[in-house]
C-alpha positions in Angstrom: -12.7 -9.9 36.8 -11.0 -12.3 34.4 -13.2 -11.0 31.5 -12.3 -7.4 32.3 -8.6 -8.3 32.2 -8.9 -10.1 28.9 -10.9 -7.2 27.4 -8.2 -4.8 28.6 -5.5 -6.8 27.0 -7.5 -6.8 23.7 -7.8 -3.1 23.9 -4.0 -2.8 24.1 -3.3 -5.3 21.3 -5.9 -4.4 18.7 -4.4 -1.1 17.6 -1.3 -3.0 16.5 -3.2 -5.7 14.5 -3.2 -3.7 11.3 -5.4 -5.1 8.6 -6.3 -3.9 5.2 -9.5 -1.8 5.2 -10.3 -2.5 1.5 -9.0 -3.6 -1.8 -10.0 -1.6 -4.8 -9.7 -2.0 -8.5 -7.1 0.4 -9.9 -9.3 1.2 -12.9 -13.0 1.7 -12.9 -13.5 0.8 -16.6 -11.3 -0.7 -19.3 -7.7 -1.4 -18.3 -5.5 0.6 -20.7 -3.0 -1.2 -22.8 -4.5 -4.5 -21.8 -5.4 -7.4 -24.1 -8.9 -8.8 -23.9 -7.7 -12.3 -23.1 -5.5 -11.2 -20.2 -5.0 -14.0 -17.7 -5.8 -13.5 -14.1 -3.0 -13.4 -11.5 -1.7 -16.6 -10.1 -0.2 -17.0 -6.6 3.0 -19.0 -6.2 2.2 -22.5 -4.8 5.4 -22.5 -2.9 5.6 -18.9 -1.5 2.4 -17.5 -0.1 1.8 -13.9 -1.0 4.0 -14.0 -4.1 2.3 -13.5 -7.5 3.7 -14.9 -10.7 1.2 -13.3 -13.0 -0.7 -10.1 -12.5 -3.0 -8.7 -15.1 -5.6 -7.0 -13.0 -4.1 -4.1 -10.9 -5.5 -3.3 -7.5 -4.7 -1.1 -4.5 -4.9 -2.6 -1.0 -5.6 0.1 1.6 -4.0 0.3 5.1 -5.3 3.4 6.9 -2.9 5.3 9.2 -3.1 5.2 13.0 -5.4 8.2 13.6 -3.5 9.4 16.7 -0.2 9.5 14.8 -1.4 10.5 11.3 -0.1 13.6 9.6 -2.1 12.9 6.4 0.9 11.4 4.6 0.4 8.4 2.2 2.6 6.0 0.3 1.9 3.9 -2.7 4.1 0.7 -2.3 5.5 -1.2 -5.4 6.7 -4.6 -4.3 9.7 -6.0 -6.1 10.4 -9.3 -7.9 12.5 -8.6 -11.0 9.3 -7.7 -13.1 8.8 -11.5 -13.0 6.9 -11.9 -9.8 5.5 -9.6 -7.1 6.8 -10.2 -3.5 3.4 -8.9 -2.5 3.2 -9.9 1.2 6.9 -9.8 2.1 7.7 -6.3 0.7 4.2 -4.8 0.2 1.8 -5.9 3.0 4.4 -6.1 5.8 5.7 -2.6 4.9 2.2 -1.2 4.6 1.4 -2.4 8.1 4.5 -0.8 9.5 3.8 2.5 7.8 0.2 2.5 9.0 1.3 1.9 12.6 3.5 4.9 12.4 0.8 7.2 11.0 1.2 6.8 7.2 -1.7 5.5 5.1 -0.3 2.9 2.8 -1.5 1.5 -0.5 0.0 -1.8 -1.8 0.0 -1.7 -5.6 -0.5 -5.0 -7.4 0.8 -3.7 -10.7 0.7 -5.6 -14.0 3.8 -7.6 -14.6 5.2 -6.9 -18.2 4.0 -9.6 -20.4 3.4 -9.7 -24.2 0.4 -12.0 -23.8 -1.5 -9.5 -21.5 -0.3 -6.1 -22.8 -0.2 -4.4 -26.1 3.0 -2.6 -25.0 4.6 -4.3 -22.0 7.2 -1.6 -21.5 4.7 1.0 -20.3 2.2 -1.3 -18.5 3.7 -1.1 -15.0 4.3 2.7 -15.3 0.6 3.2 -16.3 -0.4 1.5 -13.1 1.9 3.5 -11.0 0.6 6.7 -12.5 -3.0 5.6 -12.0 -2.2 4.7 -8.4 -0.9 8.2 -7.6 -3.9 9.7 -9.5 -6.5 7.6 -7.6 -5.0 8.3 -4.2 -4.7 12.1 -4.9 -8.3 12.3 -6.2 -9.7 10.3 -3.3 -7.5 11.9 -0.6 -10.6 13.2 1.3 -12.0 9.6 1.5 -8.9 8.4 3.3 -8.2 11.6 5.3 -5.0 12.2 3.3 -3.1 15.4 2.5 -3.0 15.5 -1.3 0.4 17.2 -1.0 1.9 14.4 1.0 1.6 11.4 -1.3 4.7 9.5 -2.0 5.8 6.3 -3.9 7.9 3.5 -2.5 9.5 0.6 -4.3 11.7 -2.4 -3.7 14.2 -3.8 -6.2 12.4 -3.8 -9.6 9.5 -2.1 -7.8 12.1 0.5 -7.0 12.7 0.9 -10.7 9.0 1.4 -11.2 8.8 3.9 -8.3 11.8 5.9 -9.7 10.4 5.7 -13.2 7.1 7.3 -12.0 9.1 9.9 -10.1 11.0 10.9 -13.2 8.3 10.3 -15.9 5.2 11.9 -14.3 5.0 14.7 -16.9 4.3 12.2 -19.7 0.8 10.9 -18.8 0.2 7.4 -20.1 -3.3 7.1 -18.7 -6.6 9.0 -19.1 -6.4 12.1 -16.9 -9.3 14.4 -17.8 -9.0 16.4 -14.5 -5.3 17.0 -15.1 -4.5 15.6 -11.7 -0.9 15.9 -10.8 0.8 12.5 -11.3 4.0 13.7 -9.5 4.7 11.9 -6.2 5.6 14.3 -3.5 8.5 12.1 -2.4 10.1 8.7 -3.3 11.4 5.9 -1.1 13.7 3.4 -2.8 14.8 0.2 -1.2 17.6 -1.7 -3.0 16.2 -0.4 -6.3 17.0 -1.2 -9.8 17.6 2.3 -11.3 19.4 1.9 -14.6 18.9 -0.1 -17.7 22.4 0.5 -18.9 24.7 -2.5 -19.3 27.2 -1.3 -16.7 24.5 -1.1 -13.9 21.3 -2.9 -14.7 19.8 -6.0 -13.3 19.6 -7.9 -16.6 16.6 -10.0 -15.8 14.6 -7.0 -14.9 15.6 -5.2 -18.1 14.8 -8.3 -20.2 11.4 -8.7 -18.6 10.5 -5.0 -19.1 12.2 -4.1 -22.4 12.8 -7.4 -24.1 15.9 -9.2 -25.2 17.3 -6.6 -27.5 16.1 -3.2 -26.4 16.9 -0.1 -28.4 19.3 2.5 -27.2 16.4 5.0 -26.8 14.5 2.5 -24.6 17.6 1.9 -22.5 18.2 5.6 -22.0 14.5 6.4 -21.4 14.2 3.8 -18.6 17.6 4.6 -17.1 16.2 6.9 -14.4 19.5 8.4 -13.4 19.5 10.0 -16.8 15.9 11.3 -16.4 16.3 13.4 -13.3 15.3 17.1 -13.4 14.9 19.9 -10.9 11.2 18.8 -10.5 12.0 15.2 -9.5 10.6 14.7 -6.0 12.8 14.3 -2.9 14.2 10.8 -2.3 15.2 8.4 0.4 17.5 5.6 -0.9 18.8 2.6 1.0 21.0 -0.4 0.0 23.4 -3.0 1.4 27.0 -2.7 0.1 27.3 -6.4 -0.5 24.1 -6.6 -2.6 25.1 -9.1 -5.3 21.8 -8.9 -7.3 21.4 -5.1 -7.7 24.6 -3.2 -7.6 24.7 -0.3 -5.1 26.1 1.8 -7.9 22.5 2.0 -9.2 21.6 4.1 -6.1 24.8 6.0 -6.1 24.3 7.1 -9.7 20.7 8.2 -8.9 21.9 10.0 -5.7 24.5 11.9 -7.7 22.0 12.9 -10.4 19.5 14.1 -7.8 22.2 16.0 -5.8 23.6 17.8 -8.9 20.1 19.0 -9.7 19.5 20.3 -6.1 16.9 17.7 -5.4 16.7 16.8 -1.7 18.1 13.3 -1.2 19.3 11.1 1.6 21.0 7.7 1.2 21.7 5.0 3.8 24.1 2.1 2.9 24.5 -0.9 5.2 27.9 -2.6 5.1 26.2 -6.1 5.0 22.8 -7.5 4.4 22.6 -8.4 0.7 19.6 -8.0 -1.5 16.4 -8.2 0.4 18.0 -7.1 3.6 14.7 -5.9 5.1 13.9 -9.6 5.9 17.0 -9.8 8.1 17.5 -6.2 9.3 14.4 -5.5 11.4 15.4 -1.9 12.3 15.8 -0.8 8.6 12.8 1.5 8.9 14.4 3.5 11.8 16.4 5.9 9.6 13.5 6.0 7.1 11.1 7.3 9.8 13.7 9.7 11.0 13.9 11.1 7.4 10.1 11.3 7.2 10.0 13.2 10.5 12.6 15.7 9.3 10.5 16.2 6.2 7.3 16.7 8.3 5.7 13.5 7.0 5.5 12.0 10.5 4.9 13.5 13.9 
């Protein structure tokens, strides 16, 4: 009888023990814009699941709970100021939560901008984000995904990358023989860096991506509040008011740009929590999932 009870408990617990089903290389051949002597990624010796170098991009797959799945999928871009990847804390943990709620999630280990690993570091991360959307859309049947419900999500500098992909998808920086749509169907931005302008930007993120003295054209091109069009995908944005690292005005500027171009957008601002509030505010996904249900991305 004891064995039956233990087995019954395992049956109840196992559905919530979400694990990655596979990790795939983002590119099947030569990595575009990559130098031959690119160094492999290195994990922080202090913080497990944080990468300080990343030159070989991958996607880690977390399949949705089959009972709850509506075919929606999200590519997750962890943050880290374009200096590191908070891979486990923002990527893997979020992917597990999405999968439990019926959304297939892909954690993107994108290349961190680095002159020693890339020919042009300013476009390297965006190439990987475009490739991630392309791969997920082209292999949608393999993962039981609706190709019209593929979104992108980003935290902090990963939010800058996600919003860059959401506003620069028409300019393909990767090989795309099948002319697969690189446009995410929606975007989820969590305390994101949005702008590269002096008045708004997170300067370390800008320096890592664009260099010490970026041109005015580069600053404008990567200030995503200036790149919004009517074709920009719907957005969910969230911040804490007291964020001292990435000013909430980044999100407000992006919200206003989306709203004025009649792009569906919803924004949630917590009064307190600071940068990285997801590690302290455990219910932060509640309004996100509500937004996803309203947009028929969740049951």
